BABAFI-194250 format. One record per residue (C-alpha): residue in three letters; z, y, x. Coordinates in pm, whole numbers, plus 50000, padded with zeros to 5 digits. Example, Ala and Ser with C-alpha at 12.3 -4.5 7.8 and 13.67 -1.06 7.14 Angstrom:
2
<atom rest="ALA" w="50780" v="49550" u="51230"/>
<atom rest="SER" w="50714" v="49894" u="51367"/>
end
This chain:
449
<atom rest="MET" w="90889" v="15646" u="77101"/>
<atom rest="LEU" w="90799" v="15976" u="76995"/>
<atom rest="HIS" w="90626" v="16284" u="77194"/>
<atom rest="ARG" w="90758" v="16613" u="77056"/>
<atom rest="THR" w="90424" v="16758" u="76992"/>
<atom rest="GLY" w="90479" v="16651" u="76638"/>
<atom rest="THR" w="90241" v="16341" u="76659"/>
<atom rest="ARG" w="90384" v="15979" u="76695"/>
<atom rest="THR" w="90287" v="15764" u="77005"/>
<atom rest="ALA" w="89990" v="15567" u="76972"/>
<atom rest="ALA" w="90144" v="15249" u="76897"/>
<atom rest="HIS" w="90329" v="15394" u="76618"/>
<atom rest="GLY" w="90049" v="15610" u="76497"/>
<atom rest="PRO" w="89826" v="15335" u="76334"/>
<atom rest="ALA" w="90141" v="15208" u="76114"/>
<atom rest="LEU" w="90125" v="15574" u="75981"/>
<atom rest="ARG" w="89806" v="15613" u="75898"/>
<atom rest="ALA" w="89770" v="15271" u="75733"/>
<atom rest="PHE" w="90055" v="15326" u="75530"/>
<atom rest="LEU" w="89942" v="15677" u="75417"/>
<atom rest="ALA" w="89601" v="15550" u="75354"/>
<atom rest="THR" w="89731" v="15244" u="75103"/>
<atom rest="GLU" w="89929" v="15501" u="74939"/>
<atom rest="ALA" w="89666" v="15746" u="74900"/>
<atom rest="GLY" w="89450" v="15482" u="74749"/>
<atom rest="SER" w="89733" v="15366" u="74529"/>
<atom rest="ALA" w="89756" v="15707" u="74347"/>
<atom rest="VAL" w="89408" v="15691" u="74239"/>
<atom rest="VAL" w="89470" v="15348" u="74075"/>
<atom rest="LEU" w="89793" v="15453" u="73934"/>
<atom rest="LEU" w="89635" v="15750" u="73781"/>
<atom rest="VAL" w="89344" v="15547" u="73622"/>
<atom rest="ALA" w="89627" v="15324" u="73470"/>
<atom rest="THR" w="89844" v="15588" u="73348"/>
<atom rest="VAL" w="89551" v="15747" u="73152"/>
<atom rest="ALA" w="89469" v="15423" u="73020"/>
<atom rest="ALA" w="89820" v="15379" u="72909"/>
<atom rest="LEU" w="89807" v="15717" u="72734"/>
<atom rest="VAL" w="89450" v="15662" u="72592"/>
<atom rest="TRP" w="89559" v="15293" u="72471"/>
<atom rest="ALA" w="89892" v="15432" u="72322"/>
<atom rest="ASN" w="89718" v="15682" u="72146"/>
<atom rest="SER" w="89467" v="15514" u="72028"/>
<atom rest="PRO" w="89432" v="15276" u="71635"/>
<atom rest="TRP" w="89542" v="14987" u="71890"/>
<atom rest="ARG" w="89834" v="15137" u="72006"/>
<atom rest="GLU" w="90054" v="14905" u="71855"/>
<atom rest="ALA" w="89902" v="14607" u="71997"/>
<atom rest="TYR" w="89994" v="14843" u="72339"/>
<atom rest="THR" w="90364" v="14819" u="72220"/>
<atom rest="ALA" w="90364" v="14442" u="72111"/>
<atom rest="LEU" w="90226" v="14342" u="72432"/>
<atom rest="TRP" w="90435" v="14492" u="72620"/>
<atom rest="HIS" w="90731" v="14320" u="72423"/>
<atom rest="THR" w="90589" v="13983" u="72464"/>
<atom rest="PRO" w="90829" v="13738" u="72540"/>
<atom rest="ALA" w="90779" v="13508" u="72883"/>
<atom rest="GLY" w="91050" v="13272" u="73080"/>
<atom rest="VAL" w="91075" v="13043" u="73351"/>
<atom rest="PHE" w="91268" v="12764" u="73274"/>
<atom rest="VAL" w="91388" v="12422" u="73433"/>
<atom rest="GLY" w="91516" v="12251" u="73181"/>
<atom rest="ASP" w="91758" v="12466" u="72967"/>
<atom rest="VAL" w="91840" v="12704" u="73315"/>
<atom rest="GLY" w="91572" v="12977" u="73303"/>
<atom rest="ILE" w="91508" v="13344" u="73277"/>
<atom rest="GLU" w="91345" v="13492" u="72991"/>
<atom rest="LEU" w="91259" v="13858" u="72983"/>
<atom rest="ASP" w="90972" v="14015" u="72762"/>
<atom rest="LEU" w="90689" v="14161" u="72967"/>
<atom rest="GLN" w="90787" v="14479" u="73024"/>
<atom rest="HIS" w="91103" v="14385" u="73199"/>
<atom rest="TRP" w="90893" v="14106" u="73376"/>
<atom rest="VAL" w="90746" v="14428" u="73537"/>
<atom rest="ASN" w="91033" v="14669" u="73588"/>
<atom rest="ASP" w="91278" v="14377" u="73691"/>
<atom rest="LEU" w="91084" v="14163" u="73922"/>
<atom rest="ALA" w="90732" v="14314" u="73988"/>
<atom rest="MET" w="90906" v="14663" u="74067"/>
<atom rest="ALA" w="91146" v="14453" u="74316"/>
<atom rest="VAL" w="90833" v="14448" u="74551"/>
<atom rest="PHE" w="90791" v="14843" u="74529"/>
<atom rest="PHE" w="91112" v="14902" u="74630"/>
<atom rest="ALA" w="91109" v="14610" u="74894"/>
<atom rest="VAL" w="90804" v="14816" u="75038"/>
<atom rest="VAL" w="91031" v="15133" u="75023"/>
<atom rest="GLY" w="91314" v="14953" u="75199"/>
<atom rest="LEU" w="91123" v="14812" u="75461"/>
<atom rest="GLU" w="90967" v="15153" u="75572"/>
<atom rest="ILE" w="91328" v="15349" u="75558"/>
<atom rest="ASN" w="91437" v="15038" u="75776"/>
<atom rest="ARG" w="91123" v="15105" u="76007"/>
<atom rest="GLU" w="91173" v="15486" u="76056"/>
<atom rest="ALA" w="91535" v="15426" u="76102"/>
<atom rest="THR" w="91485" v="15154" u="76342"/>
<atom rest="ARG" w="91179" v="15303" u="76545"/>
<atom rest="GLY" w="91040" v="15602" u="76384"/>
<atom rest="GLU" w="91127" v="15978" u="76294"/>
<atom rest="LEU" w="91486" v="15925" u="76136"/>
<atom rest="ARG" w="91565" v="15787" u="76492"/>
<atom rest="ASP" w="91569" v="16179" u="76619"/>
<atom rest="PRO" w="91813" v="16383" u="76456"/>
<atom rest="ARG" w="91623" v="16665" u="76543"/>
<atom rest="ALA" w="91295" v="16535" u="76334"/>
<atom rest="VAL" w="91504" v="16415" u="76089"/>
<atom rest="ALA" w="91702" v="16727" u="76016"/>
<atom rest="VAL" w="91451" v="16940" u="75803"/>
<atom rest="PRO" w="91317" v="16678" u="75608"/>
<atom rest="ALA" w="91658" v="16557" u="75520"/>
<atom rest="LEU" w="91808" v="16835" u="75442"/>
<atom rest="GLY" w="91541" v="16918" u="75238"/>
<atom rest="ALA" w="91530" v="16610" u="75015"/>
<atom rest="LEU" w="91908" v="16687" u="74982"/>
<atom rest="GLY" w="91843" v="17010" u="74826"/>
<atom rest="GLY" w="91546" v="16843" u="74652"/>
<atom rest="LEU" w="91810" v="16589" u="74527"/>
<atom rest="LEU" w="92102" v="16838" u="74415"/>
<atom rest="VAL" w="91916" v="17124" u="74275"/>
<atom rest="PRO" w="91687" v="16972" u="74033"/>
<atom rest="VAL" w="91989" v="16781" u="73905"/>
<atom rest="LEU" w="92182" v="17130" u="73882"/>
<atom rest="VAL" w="91857" v="17273" u="73679"/>
<atom rest="PHE" w="91848" v="16961" u="73444"/>
<atom rest="LEU" w="92181" v="17016" u="73361"/>
<atom rest="ALA" w="92183" v="17359" u="73303"/>
<atom rest="PHE" w="91947" v="17247" u="72988"/>
<atom rest="ASN" w="92141" v="16947" u="72896"/>
<atom rest="ALA" w="92515" v="16953" u="72943"/>
<atom rest="GLY" w="92741" v="16838" u="72686"/>
<atom rest="THR" w="92471" v="16649" u="72478"/>
<atom rest="GLU" w="92361" v="16303" u="72465"/>
<atom rest="ALA" w="92055" v="16364" u="72692"/>
<atom rest="ALA" w="92255" v="16481" u="73014"/>
<atom rest="ARG" w="92275" v="16115" u="73126"/>
<atom rest="GLY" w="91926" v="16184" u="73226"/>
<atom rest="TRP" w="92014" v="16367" u="73547"/>
<atom rest="GLY" w="91916" v="16092" u="73772"/>
<atom rest="VAL" w="91547" v="16107" u="73611"/>
<atom rest="VAL" w="91443" v="16439" u="73789"/>
<atom rest="MET" w="91570" v="16361" u="74141"/>
<atom rest="SER" w="91293" v="16141" u="74309"/>
<atom rest="THR" w="90920" v="16223" u="74435"/>
<atom rest="ASP" w="90646" v="15973" u="74373"/>
<atom rest="THR" w="90541" v="15943" u="74737"/>
<atom rest="ALA" w="90196" v="15744" u="74616"/>
<atom rest="PHE" w="90068" v="16089" u="74433"/>
<atom rest="LEU" w="90223" v="16314" u="74688"/>
<atom rest="VAL" w="90037" v="16153" u="74973"/>
<atom rest="GLY" w="89686" v="16127" u="74723"/>
<atom rest="VAL" w="89698" v="16464" u="74635"/>
<atom rest="LEU" w="89789" v="16610" u="75048"/>
<atom rest="ALA" w="89494" v="16325" u="75121"/>
<atom rest="LEU" w="89277" v="16542" u="74904"/>
<atom rest="PHE" w="89314" v="16869" u="75133"/>
<atom rest="GLY" w="89191" v="16702" u="75449"/>
<atom rest="PRO" w="89203" v="16943" u="75775"/>
<atom rest="ARG" w="89367" v="17215" u="75566"/>
<atom rest="CYS" w="89679" v="16995" u="75537"/>
<atom rest="PRO" w="89832" v="16937" u="75875"/>
<atom rest="ASP" w="89927" v="16597" u="76010"/>
<atom rest="ARG" w="90295" v="16724" u="76039"/>
<atom rest="LEU" w="90329" v="16832" u="75717"/>
<atom rest="ARG" w="90255" v="16484" u="75570"/>
<atom rest="LEU" w="90480" v="16322" u="75824"/>
<atom rest="PHE" w="90746" v="16606" u="75670"/>
<atom rest="LEU" w="90685" v="16500" u="75296"/>
<atom rest="LEU" w="90667" v="16164" u="75362"/>
<atom rest="THR" w="91032" v="16148" u="75572"/>
<atom rest="LEU" w="91157" v="16373" u="75310"/>
<atom rest="ALA" w="91046" v="16129" u="75042"/>
<atom rest="ILE" w="91174" v="15845" u="75205"/>
<atom rest="VAL" w="91523" v="16023" u="75261"/>
<atom rest="ASP" w="91493" v="16114" u="74852"/>
<atom rest="ASP" w="91425" v="15780" u="74767"/>
<atom rest="ILE" w="91778" v="15674" u="74959"/>
<atom rest="GLY" w="91959" v="15897" u="74757"/>
<atom rest="ALA" w="91764" v="15810" u="74406"/>
<atom rest="ILE" w="91844" v="15432" u="74472"/>
<atom rest="ALA" w="92229" v="15521" u="74521"/>
<atom rest="ALA" w="92216" v="15675" u="74196"/>
<atom rest="MET" w="92064" v="15453" u="74033"/>
<atom rest="ALA" w="92253" v="15135" u="74171"/>
<atom rest="VAL" w="92577" v="15319" u="74114"/>
<atom rest="PHE" w="92536" v="15550" u="73802"/>
<atom rest="TYR" w="92245" v="15320" u="73579"/>
<atom rest="THR" w="92477" v="15026" u="73619"/>
<atom rest="ASP" w="92691" v="14921" u="73333"/>
<atom rest="ASP" w="92869" v="14574" u="73265"/>
<atom rest="VAL" w="92892" v="14354" u="73576"/>
<atom rest="ASP" w="92963" v="14001" u="73611"/>
<atom rest="ALA" w="93174" v="13924" u="73925"/>
<atom rest="ARG" w="93054" v="13566" u="73997"/>
<atom rest="ALA" w="92700" v="13693" u="74012"/>
<atom rest="LEU" w="92800" v="13984" u="74217"/>
<atom rest="ALA" w="92981" v="13771" u="74455"/>
<atom rest="ALA" w="92707" v="13515" u="74496"/>
<atom rest="ALA" w="92475" v="13847" u="74554"/>
<atom rest="GLY" w="92706" v="13938" u="74842"/>
<atom rest="ALA" w="92704" v="13654" u="74995"/>
<atom rest="LEU" w="92318" v="13634" u="75002"/>
<atom rest="VAL" w="92312" v="13975" u="75184"/>
<atom rest="VAL" w="92542" v="13809" u="75431"/>
<atom rest="VAL" w="92283" v="13553" u="75470"/>
<atom rest="LEU" w="92040" v="13816" u="75536"/>
<atom rest="LEU" w="92246" v="13960" u="75768"/>
<atom rest="VAL" w="92282" v="13658" u="75988"/>
<atom rest="LEU" w="91883" v="13623" u="76009"/>
<atom rest="ARG" w="91859" v="13970" u="76130"/>
<atom rest="ARG" w="92114" v="13962" u="76383"/>
<atom rest="ARG" w="91984" v="13604" u="76496"/>
<atom rest="GLY" w="91678" v="13743" u="76503"/>
<atom rest="VAL" w="91492" v="13476" u="76296"/>
<atom rest="TRP" w="91120" v="13607" u="76279"/>
<atom rest="ARG" w="90957" v="13357" u="76007"/>
<atom rest="LEU" w="90932" v="13525" u="75696"/>
<atom rest="THR" w="90999" v="13211" u="75484"/>
<atom rest="PRO" w="91369" v="13261" u="75530"/>
<atom rest="HIS" w="91378" v="13561" u="75411"/>
<atom rest="VAL" w="91160" v="13529" u="75131"/>
<atom rest="VAL" w="91358" v="13262" u="74971"/>
<atom rest="VAL" w="91712" v="13424" u="75027"/>
<atom rest="GLY" w="91554" v="13738" u="74896"/>
<atom rest="LEU" w="91425" v="13576" u="74570"/>
<atom rest="ALA" w="91769" v="13414" u="74542"/>
<atom rest="LEU" w="91927" v="13759" u="74545"/>
<atom rest="TRP" w="91693" v="13892" u="74303"/>
<atom rest="VAL" w="91797" v="13620" u="74057"/>
<atom rest="ALA" w="92152" v="13690" u="74141"/>
<atom rest="VAL" w="92153" v="14065" u="74069"/>
<atom rest="LEU" w="91968" v="14006" u="73732"/>
<atom rest="ALA" w="92261" v="13785" u="73667"/>
<atom rest="SER" w="92508" v="14043" u="73786"/>
<atom rest="GLY" w="92408" v="14339" u="73537"/>
<atom rest="VAL" w="92287" v="14593" u="73855"/>
<atom rest="HIS" w="91940" v="14668" u="73824"/>
<atom rest="ALA" w="91784" v="14375" u="73968"/>
<atom rest="THR" w="91535" v="14590" u="74201"/>
<atom rest="ILE" w="91831" v="14668" u="74414"/>
<atom rest="ALA" w="91753" v="14283" u="74546"/>
<atom rest="GLY" w="91421" v="14450" u="74701"/>
<atom rest="VAL" w="91573" v="14746" u="74856"/>
<atom rest="LEU" w="91848" v="14534" u="75017"/>
<atom rest="VAL" w="91551" v="14260" u="75157"/>
<atom rest="GLY" w="91343" v="14600" u="75260"/>
<atom rest="LEU" w="91649" v="14700" u="75450"/>
<atom rest="LEU" w="91788" v="14413" u="75597"/>
<atom rest="VAL" w="91441" v="14252" u="75750"/>
<atom rest="PRO" w="91418" v="14275" u="76107"/>
<atom rest="THR" w="91179" v="14545" u="76231"/>
<atom rest="SER" w="91276" v="14601" u="76603"/>
<atom rest="VAL" w="91007" v="14502" u="76864"/>
<atom rest="PRO" w="91050" v="14180" u="76974"/>
<atom rest="HIS" w="91171" v="14082" u="77332"/>
<atom rest="GLU" w="90904" v="14116" u="77609"/>
<atom rest="ARG" w="90891" v="13740" u="77695"/>
<atom rest="ARG" w="90747" v="13701" u="77338"/>
<atom rest="ARG" w="90438" v="13896" u="77391"/>
<atom rest="HIS" w="90399" v="13730" u="77743"/>
<atom rest="GLU" w="90433" v="13415" u="77516"/>
<atom rest="VAL" w="90081" v="13512" u="77321"/>
<atom rest="ALA" w="89922" v="13552" u="77680"/>
<atom rest="VAL" w="90043" v="13217" u="77791"/>
<atom rest="GLN" w="89935" v="13024" u="77473"/>
<atom rest="ALA" w="89596" v="13206" u="77406"/>
<atom rest="ARG" w="89500" v="13132" u="77771"/>
<atom rest="ARG" w="89605" v="12719" u="77714"/>
<atom rest="PHE" w="89419" v="12739" u="77424"/>
<atom rest="LEU" w="89100" v="12917" u="77554"/>
<atom rest="SER" w="89096" v="12627" u="77866"/>
<atom rest="GLU" w="89199" v="12327" u="77646"/>
<atom rest="GLY" w="89127" v="12409" u="77279"/>
<atom rest="GLY" w="89231" v="12206" u="76988"/>
<atom rest="ALA" w="89428" v="12231" u="76717"/>
<atom rest="HIS" w="89759" v="12215" u="76836"/>
<atom rest="ARG" w="89688" v="12480" u="77072"/>
<atom rest="GLU" w="89511" v="12709" u="76837"/>
<atom rest="HIS" w="89830" v="12665" u="76621"/>
<atom rest="ALA" w="90089" v="12724" u="76895"/>
<atom rest="ALA" w="89904" v="13060" u="76995"/>
<atom rest="GLU" w="89926" v="13176" u="76619"/>
<atom rest="VAL" w="90278" v="13058" u="76565"/>
<atom rest="ALA" w="90336" v="13278" u="76921"/>
<atom rest="GLY" w="90148" v="13593" u="76802"/>
<atom rest="ARG" w="90340" v="13620" u="76450"/>
<atom rest="ALA" w="90660" v="13575" u="76682"/>
<atom rest="ALA" w="90555" v="13911" u="76877"/>
<atom rest="VAL" w="90527" v="14083" u="76584"/>
<atom rest="PRO" w="90873" v="14249" u="76410"/>
<atom rest="THR" w="90886" v="14055" u="76078"/>
<atom rest="GLY" w="90950" v="14346" u="75868"/>
<atom rest="ASP" w="90598" v="14508" u="76007"/>
<atom rest="ARG" w="90440" v="14156" u="75883"/>
<atom rest="LEU" w="90633" v="14153" u="75570"/>
<atom rest="GLN" w="90501" v="14500" u="75483"/>
<atom rest="ARG" w="90178" v="14422" u="75556"/>
<atom rest="VAL" w="90202" v="14147" u="75309"/>
<atom rest="LEU" w="90367" v="14345" u="75042"/>
<atom rest="HIS" w="90235" v="14672" u="75055"/>
<atom rest="PRO" w="89900" v="14630" u="74927"/>
<atom rest="TRP" w="89986" v="14444" u="74651"/>
<atom rest="SER" w="90274" v="14677" u="74523"/>
<atom rest="ALA" w="90030" v="15032" u="74574"/>
<atom rest="TYR" w="89726" v="14851" u="74401"/>
<atom rest="LEU" w="89896" v="14604" u="74140"/>
<atom rest="VAL" w="90274" v="14658" u="74122"/>
<atom rest="VAL" w="90253" v="15052" u="74095"/>
<atom rest="PRO" w="89929" v="15097" u="73842"/>
<atom rest="LEU" w="90088" v="14783" u="73664"/>
<atom rest="PHE" w="90448" v="14965" u="73611"/>
<atom rest="GLY" w="90230" v="15302" u="73511"/>
<atom rest="LEU" w="90006" v="15082" u="73251"/>
<atom rest="ALA" w="90362" v="14905" u="73097"/>
<atom rest="ASN" w="90515" v="15261" u="73114"/>
<atom rest="ALA" w="90339" v="15574" u="73062"/>
<atom rest="GLY" w="90218" v="15501" u="72701"/>
<atom rest="VAL" w="90323" v="15769" u="72515"/>
<atom rest="ARG" w="90227" v="15903" u="72210"/>
<atom rest="LEU" w="90100" v="16244" u="72235"/>
<atom rest="ASP" w="89990" v="16346" u="71892"/>
<atom rest="PRO" w="90075" v="16751" u="71769"/>
<atom rest="ALA" w="90361" v="16642" u="71593"/>
<atom rest="THR" w="90522" v="16431" u="71938"/>
<atom rest="LEU" w="90467" v="16714" u="72155"/>
<atom rest="ALA" w="90604" v="16994" u="71961"/>
<atom rest="ASP" w="90920" v="16816" u="71915"/>
<atom rest="ALA" w="90923" v="16709" u="72281"/>
<atom rest="PHE" w="90856" v="17067" u="72396"/>
<atom rest="GLY" w="91127" v="17217" u="72122"/>
<atom rest="SER" w="91370" v="16941" u="72290"/>
<atom rest="ARG" w="91639" v="17071" u="72604"/>
<atom rest="LEU" w="91529" v="16706" u="72736"/>
<atom rest="THR" w="91129" v="16759" u="72784"/>
<atom rest="VAL" w="91162" v="17125" u="72892"/>
<atom rest="GLY" w="91489" v="17050" u="73127"/>
<atom rest="VAL" w="91294" v="16743" u="73271"/>
<atom rest="ALA" w="90966" v="16932" u="73314"/>
<atom rest="VAL" w="91142" v="17268" u="73473"/>
<atom rest="ALA" w="91374" v="17080" u="73705"/>
<atom rest="LEU" w="91122" v="16873" u="73869"/>
<atom rest="VAL" w="90875" v="17149" u="73952"/>
<atom rest="LEU" w="91124" v="17485" u="74005"/>
<atom rest="GLY" w="91437" v="17286" u="74111"/>
<atom rest="ASN" w="91224" v="17092" u="74396"/>
<atom rest="ALA" w="91047" v="17405" u="74459"/>
<atom rest="VAL" w="91361" v="17599" u="74519"/>
<atom rest="GLY" w="91583" v="17290" u="74663"/>
<atom rest="ILE" w="91360" v="17175" u="74923"/>
<atom rest="THR" w="91224" v="17523" u="75070"/>
<atom rest="GLY" w="91559" v="17644" u="75057"/>
<atom rest="ALA" w="91757" v="17376" u="75204"/>
<atom rest="ALA" w="91476" v="17324" u="75484"/>
<atom rest="THR" w="91484" v="17692" u="75551"/>
<atom rest="LEU" w="91828" v="17713" u="75585"/>
<atom rest="ALA" w="91832" v="17410" u="75831"/>
<atom rest="LEU" w="91529" v="17593" u="76052"/>
<atom rest="ARG" w="91725" v="17881" u="76054"/>
<atom rest="LEU" w="91996" v="17734" u="76198"/>
<atom rest="GLY" w="91813" v="17575" u="76444"/>
<atom rest="LEU" w="91897" v="17229" u="76335"/>
<atom rest="GLY" w="91549" v="17123" u="76373"/>
<atom rest="ASP" w="91176" v="17224" u="76397"/>
<atom rest="LEU" w="90878" v="17184" u="76213"/>
<atom rest="PRO" w="90630" v="17194" u="76508"/>
<atom rest="GLY" w="90229" v="17165" u="76492"/>
<atom rest="LEU" w="90054" v="17418" u="76283"/>
<atom rest="VAL" w="90305" v="17378" u="75945"/>
<atom rest="ARG" w="90314" v="17733" u="75816"/>
<atom rest="TRP" w="90566" v="17860" u="75497"/>
<atom rest="GLY" w="90265" v="17843" u="75268"/>
<atom rest="HIS" w="90272" v="17449" u="75354"/>
<atom rest="LEU" w="90640" v="17426" u="75278"/>
<atom rest="LEU" w="90613" v="17611" u="74948"/>
<atom rest="GLY" w="90319" v="17431" u="74872"/>
<atom rest="GLY" w="90456" v="17096" u="74961"/>
<atom rest="ALA" w="90811" v="17154" u="74816"/>
<atom rest="VAL" w="90672" v="17211" u="74501"/>
<atom rest="LEU" w="90438" v="16877" u="74544"/>
<atom rest="ALA" w="90742" v="16699" u="74557"/>
<atom rest="GLY" w="90804" v="16765" u="74187"/>
<atom rest="ILE" w="90565" v="16479" u="74138"/>
<atom rest="GLY" w="90833" v="16267" u="73976"/>
<atom rest="PHE" w="90689" v="15970" u="73864"/>
<atom rest="THR" w="90682" v="15565" u="73904"/>
<atom rest="ILE" w="91122" v="15634" u="73985"/>
<atom rest="SER" w="91130" v="15922" u="73774"/>
<atom rest="LEU" w="91005" v="15681" u="73461"/>
<atom rest="PHE" w="91190" v="15407" u="73599"/>
<atom rest="ILE" w="91536" v="15580" u="73571"/>
<atom rest="ALA" w="91419" v="15717" u="73232"/>
<atom rest="GLN" w="91411" v="15323" u="73089"/>
<atom rest="LEU" w="91775" v="15294" u="73240"/>
<atom rest="ALA" w="91906" v="15634" u="73061"/>
<atom rest="PHE" w="91807" v="15622" u="72745"/>
<atom rest="ASP" w="91824" v="15315" u="72505"/>
<atom rest="ASP" w="91730" v="15591" u="72186"/>
<atom rest="PRO" w="91354" v="15559" u="72207"/>
<atom rest="VAL" w="91342" v="15923" u="72079"/>
<atom rest="LEU" w="91484" v="16063" u="72398"/>
<atom rest="LEU" w="91302" v="15795" u="72599"/>
<atom rest="GLU" w="90985" v="15970" u="72457"/>
<atom rest="ARG" w="91090" v="16326" u="72554"/>
<atom rest="ALA" w="91204" v="16231" u="72862"/>
<atom rest="LYS" w="90859" v="16053" u="72939"/>
<atom rest="ILE" w="90676" v="16325" u="72841"/>
<atom rest="GLY" w="90884" v="16587" u="73062"/>
<atom rest="VAL" w="90827" v="16378" u="73354"/>
<atom rest="LEU" w="90416" v="16380" u="73277"/>
<atom rest="ALA" w="90402" v="16752" u="73216"/>
<atom rest="GLY" w="90645" v="16844" u="73534"/>
<atom rest="SER" w="90449" v="16609" u="73743"/>
<atom rest="LEU" w="90098" v="16750" u="73629"/>
<atom rest="VAL" w="90250" v="17110" u="73691"/>
<atom rest="ALA" w="90360" v="17011" u="74002"/>
<atom rest="ALA" w="90027" v="16884" u="74137"/>
<atom rest="VAL" w="89792" v="17141" u="74019"/>
<atom rest="ALA" w="90039" v="17426" u="74121"/>
<atom rest="GLY" w="90143" v="17250" u="74455"/>
<atom rest="SER" w="89762" v="17210" u="74511"/>
<atom rest="THR" w="89691" v="17575" u="74454"/>
<atom rest="LEU" w="89979" v="17684" u="74653"/>
<atom rest="LEU" w="89842" v="17464" u="74972"/>
<atom rest="ARG" w="89489" v="17603" u="74950"/>
<atom rest="TRP" w="89563" v="17984" u="74881"/>
<atom rest="LEU" w="89874" v="18026" u="75093"/>
<atom rest="GLY" w="89854" v="17759" u="75358"/>
<atom rest="GLU" w="89695" v="17940" u="75653"/>
<atom rest="ARG" w="89779" v="18308" u="75481"/>
<atom rest="LEU" w="90189" v="18292" u="75611"/>
<atom rest="PRO" w="90315" v="18235" u="75939"/>
<atom rest="LEU" w="90427" v="17942" u="76103"/>
<atom rest="CYS" w="90768" v="17780" u="76032"/>
<atom rest="THR" w="90848" v="17709" u="76384"/>
<atom rest="PRO" w="90679" v="18003" u="76625"/>
<atom rest="PRO" w="90514" v="17826" u="76953"/>
<atom rest="ARG" w="90733" v="17837" u="77232"/>
<atom rest="LEU" w="90614" v="18033" u="77533"/>
<atom rest="PRO" w="90674" v="17845" u="77882"/>
<atom rest="PRO" w="90943" v="17948" u="78092"/>
<atom rest="ALA" w="90871" v="18280" u="78295"/>
<atom rest="LEU" w="90813" v="18159" u="78678"/>
<atom rest="PRO" w="91026" v="18271" u="78907"/>
<atom rest="PRO" w="90865" v="18584" u="79152"/>
<atom rest="LEU" w="90787" v="18499" u="79484"/>
<atom rest="PRO" w="90999" v="18535" u="79782"/>
<atom rest="TRP" w="90768" v="18774" u="79970"/>
<atom rest="ARG" w="90688" v="18971" u="79645"/>
<atom rest="SER" w="91092" v="19033" u="79576"/>
<atom rest="ALA" w="91135" v="19124" u="79922"/>
<atom rest="ALA" w="90876" v="19388" u="79863"/>
end
């Protein structure tokens, strides 16, 4: 349930604050990992950087197993955890959060749509008809960790409603980017493996329908789904998204909460290991399965998976010759301009249209300066942008140019968005003017007079 004052109820507030705090901390670790990758890739030991991430590693049982290099283990398996967390957040918001309320989601959803389409159009304006055009998906996504991390630097200058708006926008944005990745960046498909993956999705749906609250069945089916999706040719991280979207996130029936009190009283009165175990099991059953899974996965995703991805993928050469070649190419310039200008125009324009049409509002203290600054900040497209670049380009030269474009565009978006928030945030009028209470009717004796 939501209060229409622009904040959530106390029950939902802590979950949002915990999510934002973890993402803000992740941004710091991700930044350190990115700088480390860039320094390493431009040091005398750069060959060791390349050799490390191309080291093969596998898991085998007899002659059956999976062998990938370390970079693909990070990109295919570890990043499935990241996408599972994204799916869990989408699932929770759609079940009992902001995405339930059409008016609350209308403005950020239309803003996200603008932030998906306009950057792609800007990118294609630079690269249409060239081999680089395949990389249009690189400019579609906003990096939630960096976005929240930058917002955290502004404290009271940045109203909570703007954080919530941009988080909702990033979630809707991720849905579009993931869909594009699944549909347009999948080449050869193995029909039998895909059918097996479909059967496992049905199993997850059955578990959700029956309200299975234990994590083990969902995790086991999820791992099997990852193997099937990997074998099918569709990118394996889609398995993480599906698990996140299908794990139950609705609040359990009140009787399960009552059972917690019953078992706790029995434990306090009788003691014993069996009573302690019964109280523990009752407590777990009373918490949504998705919330418990996210509590386990989110710190690992934020503080290990995402920084490890940055370390494995952000290492590009930045010597003068490489930079001159990159910024002389339409691919690098197109990516950078699309991330910064495309998001600024697309998100601000679409959100403004939604506000003008009365489809939704941004109550609280969100001003036009906040909206514009936040739209520019949404051009920080790091994690999923680098991820899609890996899928889009087999040519190492094109891949390197795309990565430099992502790094340059994200840096400009962070600096420009921060500047706009600081200097324009309080100087422009509110996006949604405060509504005055309706006038009371005149008292009868006064109207008669």
